[in-house]
DRENDO-742265 format. One record per residue: residue in one letter; x, y, z of N, C-alpha, C, O in turn. Coordinates in steps of 0.05 Angstrom, whole numbers, padded with zeros to 5 digits, always signed. Atoms other than C-alpha are relative to their C-alpha. Example, Ala and Ser with C-alpha at 12.3 -4.5 7.8 and 13.67 -1.06 7.14 Angstrom:
// residues 2
A+00018-00024+00000+00246-00090+00156+00018+00024+00000+00039+00024+00013 S-00016-00024-00001+00273-00021+00143-00015+00022+00014-00005+00044+00018 
This chain:
// residues 187
X+00016-00025-00002-00134-00932+00487-00029-00009-00001-00036-00027-00017 X+00030+00003+00001-00208-00932+00500-00010+00013-00025+00003+00031-00036 X+00011-00013+00023-00253-00915+00442-00008+00027+00007-00012+00033+00030 X+00006-00029-00004-00271-00842+00433-00030+00001+00008-00046-00016-00002 X+00029-00006-00005-00337-00817+00462-00011+00013-00025+00004+00022-00042 X+00010-00015+00023-00386-00788+00411+00008+00030-00001+00011+00042-00022 X-00006-00029-00002-00370-00718+00436+00029+00004-00011+00033+00022-00028 X-00028-00001+00010-00294-00728+00424+00003-00009-00029+00018+00004-00043 X+00000+00009+00025-00305-00765+00360-00009+00022-00019+00003+00026-00040 X+00011-00022+00015-00346-00706+00333+00020+00023-00001+00022+00036-00022 X-00020-00021-00001-00293-00657+00353+00025-00007-00019+00035+00009-00035 X-00025+00011+00015-00236-00699+00322-00007+00002-00031+00009+00012-00047 X+00008+00000+00030-00275-00706+00255-00003+00028-00009+00007+00035-00030 X+00003-00028+00010-00293-00632+00251+00027+00013-00002+00033+00027-00021 X-00026-00012+00000-00221-00611+00269+00016-00008-00024+00031+00008-00036 X-00013+00011+00025-00196-00656+00212-00009+00014-00024+00007+00022-00041 X+00011-00015+00022-00243-00622+00163+00008+00028-00001+00014+00039-00023 X-00009-00028-00001-00225-00553+00186+00028+00003-00004+00038+00023-00014 X-00030-00002+00005-00150-00570+00186+00005+00003-00029+00023+00019-00036 X-00005-00002+00027-00154-00579+00111-00005+00028-00010+00008+00036-00030 X+00006-00029+00007-00183-00507+00106+00022+00018+00010+00025+00039-00002 X-00020-00016-00015-00126-00481+00151+00027-00007-00012+00046+00005-00002 X-00023+00007+00014-00072-00511+00107+00017-00023+00012+00040-00026+00006 X-00012+00024-00009-00058-00576+00144-00016-00023-00011-00039-00020-00018 X+00016+00023+00010-00079-00645+00121-00020-00010+00021-00015-00007+00045 X+00020+00010-00017-00139-00677+00152+00009-00019+00022-00001-00019+00045 X-00011+00020-00019-00100-00733+00186+00014+00017+00022+00009+00013+00046 X-00015-00016-00020-00054-00682+00221-00020+00014+00019-00016+00015+00043 X+00020-00013-00016-00116-00643+00244-00014-00019+00019-00021-00011+00042 X+00014+00020-00017-00149-00706+00272+00020-00009+00021+00012-00014+00043 X-00019+00009-00020-00085-00728+00307+00002+00021+00022+00003+00015+00046 X-00004-00023-00021-00077-00660+00341-00026+00001+00018-00025+00002+00042 X+00027-00002-00014-00151-00658+00360-00001-00023+00022-00009-00017+00045 X+00002+00021-00018-00146-00726+00393+00019+00004+00024+00012+00000+00047 X-00018-00006-00021-00084-00708+00431-00010+00023+00019-00009+00021+00044 X+00010-00022-00015-00113-00641+00453-00024-00009+00018-00026+00001+00041 X+00023+00009-00015-00176-00676+00477+00006-00018+00023-00008-00021+00043 X-00007+00023-00020-00139-00730+00515+00009+00011+00027+00025+00029+00029 X-00009-00010-00028-00133-00721+00591+00028-00011+00009+00039-00002+00029 X-00027+00010-00006-00067-00759+00590+00016-00003-00027+00004-00005-00049 X-00016+00003+00025-00008-00765+00541-00006-00025-00016-00013-00046-00004 X+00004+00022+00017-00017-00812+00483+00025-00008-00016+00041+00009-00024 X-00022+00009+00016+00033-00855+00446-00012-00004-00028-00036-00003-00033 X+00007+00003+00028+00033-00867+00370-00019-00024-00005-00037-00022-00022 X+00018+00023+00003-00001-00935+00378-00027+00006+00009-00046-00003-00003 X+00027-00008-00008-00058-00907+00418-00013+00017-00021-00036+00013-00027 X+00014-00018+00020-00070-00853+00366-00007-00015-00026-00028-00010-00037 X+00005+00017+00023-00065-00903+00308-00025-00016+00005-00043-00017-00012 X+00023+00017-00007-00116-00948+00343-00024+00016+00002-00045+00009-00008 X+00025-00017-00004-00164-00892+00362-00011+00011-00026-00035+00012-00030 X+00010-00013+00025-00166-00860+00293+00000-00020-00024-00008-00013-00046 X-00002+00020+00020-00155-00924+00254+00016+00009-00024+00008+00006-00047 X-00020-00008+00019-00095-00895+00218+00023-00019+00000+00027-00033+00020 X-00024+00014-00002-00032-00930+00198+00020+00012+00019+00018+00036+00024 X-00020-00010-00018+00026-00923+00245+00018+00020-00013+00025+00040-00002 X-00017-00019+00018+00068-00891+00190-00013+00027-00002+00000+00048+00000 X+00016-00026+00004+00014-00838+00179+00000+00015+00026+00003+00039+00026 X+00000-00013-00027+00011-00824+00254+00029+00012+00003+00031+00035+00011 X-00027-00010-00005+00088-00817+00258+00005+00024-00017+00017+00043-00007 X-00005-00025+00017+00089-00767+00199-00015+00023+00012-00005+00045+00014 X+00015-00022-00012+00032-00728+00231+00012+00011+00025+00012+00035+00030 X-00013-00009-00023+00067-00726+00297+00025+00017-00005+00029+00036+00009 X-00024-00015+00007+00132-00701+00265-00008+00028-00009+00005+00048-00003 X+00008-00027+00010+00093-00644+00231-00010+00014+00024-00003+00038+00027 X+00010-00015-00024+00057-00627+00298+00023+00011+00017+00022+00033+00028 X-00024-00009-00014+00125-00624+00332+00014+00023-00012+00024+00041+00001 X-00014-00021+00013+00153-00580+00279-00015+00028+00004-00003+00049+00004 X+00016-00024-00004+00095-00531+00291+00001+00006+00030-00009+00027+00038 X-00001-00003-00028+00109-00538+00367-00027-00003+00013-00033+00009+00034 X+00028+00003-00011+00037-00560+00379-00003-00023+00019-00022-00024+00035 X+00001+00023-00018+00052-00624+00414+00029-00002+00014+00049+00006+00001 X-00025+00005-00014+00106-00641+00465+00004-00029+00004-00014-00044+00009 X-00007+00028-00005+00143-00705+00472+00003-00004+00030+00012+00014+00045 X-00002+00005-00028+00139-00737+00540+00007-00030+00004-00003-00048-00010 X-00007+00030-00007+00169-00802+00570-00014-00005+00028-00012+00010+00047 X+00011+00008-00026+00132-00838+00624+00018-00021+00013+00029-00038+00000 X-00017+00017-00016+00170-00875+00680-00006-00029-00007-00029-00037-00008 X+00003+00028+00006+00182-00949+00663-00012-00007-00028-00017-00031-00034 X+00010+00006+00028+00157-00942+00590+00018+00014-00019+00025+00037-00016 X-00020-00010+00021+00204-00935+00531-00012+00014-00022+00002+00027-00037 X+00014-00013+00022+00151-00909+00484+00000+00030+00005+00001+00040+00028 X+00003-00031-00001+00146-00835+00467-00031+00007+00002-00047-00005-00013 X+00026-00010-00004+00083-00800+00489-00003+00027-00008+00017+00041-00007 X+00005-00028+00009+00052-00735+00465-00023+00011+00014-00043-00002+00020 X+00022-00018-00013+00011-00681+00498+00001+00026-00015+00021+00035-00026 X+00004-00026+00007-00016-00616+00476-00006+00020+00020-00019+00013+00039 X+00007-00020-00020-00020-00551+00515-00029+00001+00004-00043+00001-00017 X+00029-00001-00003-00089-00546+00546-00010+00029+00000-00034+00035-00001 X+00006-00029+00000-00086-00469+00546-00006+00011-00029+00013+00012-00045 X+00006-00009+00027-00122-00443+00484+00018+00024-00008+00026+00027-00031 X-00017-00025+00007-00082-00376+00488+00029-00009-00006+00042+00003-00024 X-00027+00009+00006-00016-00415+00489+00000-00012-00028+00019-00007-00043 X+00003+00012+00027-00039-00453+00427-00001+00022-00020+00013+00021-00040 X+00003-00022+00018-00059-00388+00393+00027+00014-00004+00035+00019-00027 X-00027-00014+00002+00008-00355+00408+00020-00017-00015+00037-00007-00030 X-00020+00018+00014+00047-00415+00383-00006-00001-00030+00012+00000-00047 X+00008+00000+00027+00007-00418+00319+00007+00026-00014+00017+00027-00037 X-00006-00027+00012+00015-00343+00307+00030+00003-00002+00039+00014-00022 X-00030-00001+00003+00091-00347+00320+00010-00016-00023+00027-00007-00039 X-00009+00016+00022+00099-00405+00272-00010+00011-00028+00005+00010-00048 X+00008-00012+00025+00057-00372+00218+00018+00024-00007+00025+00027-00030 X-00020-00023+00005+00101-00310+00226+00026-00009-00010+00036+00002-00030 X-00025+00011+00008+00163-00350+00221+00000-00012-00028+00019-00008-00043 X+00003+00016+00027+00140-00392+00160-00011+00019-00022-00002+00015-00045 X+00014-00013+00022+00098-00341+00121+00006+00030+00000+00012+00040-00022 X-00003-00030-00001+00107-00267+00143+00030+00006-00005+00036+00022-00023 X-00028-00008+00003+00183-00264+00152+00012-00006-00027+00028+00011-00037 X-00010+00001+00026+00199-00292+00085-00010+00019-00020+00004+00028-00038 X+00011-00022+00017+00152-00243+00053+00013+00027+00005+00020+00042-00013 X-00014-00025-00007+00184-00186+00090+00028+00001-00012+00037+00021-00024 X-00028+00002+00012+00254-00209+00068-00001+00006-00031+00015+00021-00041 X+00003-00004+00027+00230-00212-00004-00006+00030-00007+00005+00041-00026 X+00006-00028+00005+00199-00143+00000+00023+00019+00005+00027+00038-00010 X-00023-00016-00008+00261-00112+00033+00020-00001-00023+00031+00019-00032 X-00018+00003+00022+00305-00141-00022-00010+00014-00024+00006+00027-00037 X+00011-00012+00023+00259-00117-00076+00001+00030+00001+00006+00044-00020 X-00002-00031-00005+00258-00046-00046+00027+00011-00003+00031+00034-00007 X-00027-00010+00003+00333-00043-00048+00009+00004-00028+00028+00019-00033 X-00008-00002+00027+00336-00052-00122-00009+00026-00012-00030+00037-00004 X+00008-00026+00015+00335+00010-00168-00021-00008-00020-00016-00029-00033 X+00020+00007+00019+00273+00008-00210+00010+00005-00029+00021+00027-00034 X-00011-00002+00027+00291-00003-00284-00021+00012-00020-00013+00019-00043 X+00019-00010+00018+00225+00021-00314-00021+00015+00017-00023+00010+00041 X+00022-00014-00013+00167+00068-00294-00019-00021+00014-00029-00015+00036 X+00018+00020-00009+00125+00004-00283+00014-00011+00026+00001-00016+00047 X-00014+00010-00023+00177-00022-00235+00000+00020+00024-00001+00011+00047 X+00003-00021-00020+00175+00045-00196-00027-00003+00014-00029-00002+00039 X+00027+00002-00010+00099+00036-00189-00001-00025+00018-00013-00024+00040 X+00000+00023-00016+00110-00035-00166+00013+00001+00025+00004-00011+00045 X-00013-00005-00027+00158-00014-00115-00015+00017+00019-00014+00012+00043 X+00015-00016-00017+00114+00039-00088-00022-00018+00014-00027-00016+00038 X+00020+00018-00011+00060-00016-00079+00013-00020+00020+00001-00027+00040 X-00015+00019-00017+00111-00062-00048+00007+00014+00027+00007+00003+00049 X-00007-00017-00023+00131-00006+00000-00025+00002+00018-00023-00001+00043 X+00025-00001-00015+00058+00001+00022-00005-00027+00014-00014-00028+00037 X+00006+00025-00013+00052-00072+00033+00021-00008+00022+00014-00020+00042 X-00021+00003-00020+00119-00074+00071-00007+00015+00025-00006+00004+00047 X+00007-00017-00022+00098-00017+00115-00022-00010+00017-00021-00009+00041 X+00023+00011-00015+00031-00049+00133+00009-00027+00015+00001-00031+00038 X-00008+00024-00014+00064-00116+00149+00019+00006+00024+00017-00007+00045 X-00016-00007-00023+00116-00083+00192-00015+00011+00023-00010+00004+00046 X+00018-00010-00020+00062-00045+00229-00013-00022+00014-00014-00023+00038 X+00014+00023-00011+00024-00109+00239+00018-00016+00017+00009-00025+00039 X-00019+00015-00016+00087-00145+00265+00007+00015+00025+00012+00002+00045 X-00005-00015-00024+00100-00089+00315-00024-00004+00019-00021-00007+00043 X+00024+00005-00016+00028-00097+00339-00001-00029+00011-00009-00034+00033 X-00002+00030-00007+00037-00172+00340+00019-00003+00025+00012-00015+00046 X-00020+00002-00022+00100-00166+00383-00014+00011+00027-00013-00002+00048 X+00014-00010-00023+00060-00121+00431-00020-00018+00012-00021-00022+00037 X+00021+00018-00009+00003-00168+00435+00012-00028+00013+00001-00038+00032 X-00013+00022-00010+00049-00228+00446+00011+00003+00028+00015-00017+00042 X-00011-00004-00027+00076-00197+00508-00021+00004+00022-00015+00004+00046 X+00023-00002-00018+00006-00189+00539-00007-00027+00012-00003-00048+00000 X+00009+00025-00012-00020-00240+00588-00028-00006-00012-00040+00011-00025 X+00024+00010+00012-00083-00280+00569-00023+00018+00010-00041+00025-00005 X+00022-00015-00011-00127-00239+00616-00002+00027-00014-00024+00035-00022 X+00001-00024+00013-00107-00174+00584-00010-00003-00029-00025+00014-00040 X+00008+00004+00028-00114-00202+00514-00030-00005-00003-00043+00006-00021 X+00028+00003-00001-00184-00225+00531-00014+00025+00003-00033+00029-00011 X+00014-00026-00004-00204-00158+00556+00003+00019-00025-00016+00033-00032 X-00004-00015+00023-00173-00124+00495-00020-00010-00023-00032+00007-00036 X+00019+00011+00020-00214-00171+00448-00028+00007+00007-00044+00011-00012 X+00027-00005-00008-00277-00159+00486-00008+00031-00004-00031+00038-00005 X+00004-00029+00006-00268-00083+00473-00016+00003-00027-00036+00017-00030 X+00012-00001+00027-00285-00096+00400-00005+00027-00011+00014+00043-00011 X+00008-00025+00011-00321-00037+00370+00002+00025+00019+00000+00048+00011 X-00002-00023-00018-00312+00004+00433+00026+00015-00005+00028+00039+00001 X-00024-00015+00008-00241+00019+00409-00005+00018-00021+00007+00039-00020 X+00008-00022+00019-00271+00052+00349-00014+00023+00010-00009+00045+00001 X+00014-00022-00013-00317+00092+00391+00019+00018+00015+00015+00043+00015 X-00020-00017-00014-00258+00116+00433+00015+00016-00021+00020+00040-00016 X-00016-00016+00020-00220+00137+00370-00018+00020-00011-00009+00043-00016 X+00020-00019+00011-00282+00170+00344-00003+00022+00018-00005+00045+00009 X+00002-00020-00021-00288+00207+00410+00022+00021+00000+00019+00045+00005 X-00026-00017+00000-00217+00232+00406+00006+00013-00027+00025+00027-00030 X-00002-00012+00024-00228+00251+00335+00021-00012-00020+00029+00000-00040 X-00021+00014+00015-00177+00201+00308-00011-00022-00020+00004-00033-00036 X+00011+00023+00018-00224+00152+00272-00005+00010-00027-00018+00031-00031 X+00006-00005+00028-00224+00153+00198-00011-00026-00011-00001-00048-00008 X+00015+00024+00010-00274+00107+00163+00008-00005-00028+00005+00014-00044 X-00008+00007+00026-00250+00073+00100-00025-00001-00017-00045-00014-00009 X+00023+00003+00018-00299+00081+00042-00021+00020+00006-00041+00020-00009 X+00020-00020-00007-00339+00137+00075+00002+00023-00020+00024+00034-00024 X+00001-00022+00018-00360+00190+00026+00001+00027+00015-00008+00029+00038 X+00002-00028-00012-00350+00265+00041-00028+00008-00001-00043+00003-00020 X+00029-00010-00002-00414+00297+00063-00003+00027-00013-00024+00040-00010 X+00003-00026+00012-00399+00359+00024-00014-00001-00027-00017+00020-00040 
C-alpha cells in the first residue's frame, strides 16, 4: 500500500480520536477511516503497514468492524487474501450505525423496562419508579416508531427532512400544535 497523503492521514488520525469519544477504540476508528477513504479494497497487511499497527491489532479491529456491519469482506480474483471495503454512501453508514446502536443499546433497555413494568410494585417508591419507567418506555417506543419511519425513507427525502429544521416548528406553531418546553405562562 502506498503511504497516506497528508489529507487522508489527517482524517484517519481525527477519526481515531473521535472514535474513542463515540465508544470505539482509537485503533478501530483509524482502521475504519483508512478503509473508508481507500478507493480500493484493502487487506489486513495493507492496513497494518499504512497505520503501523500490529497484524493482530488489525485483525481484532476488522472483526469488530464486521460485527458492526461497517466493512464488507471481499475476495479478489487470483488472490487468497481477504480484502475489506466500506460503503461509500454516508447515508448507508448512518443507517447501519443507527440499526446497530438500536440492536445493542435500545432494545435491551426496552426489554428491561417492559419486564420491570410487568412486576407489581411492592412499595410506594416502587410505584413512583414504575411511573418514571413507563414514561421512559413510552418515549423510547415513540422514538423507535419514528426511527422505523425514517429508516424507510430514501436518502433524498431524509436530506430534505433534515434541511427543514426549525421550519417544522414553525409549521406546528402555525397549526397551533406547538408546545414550547419551559415557556412560562404569560398570565
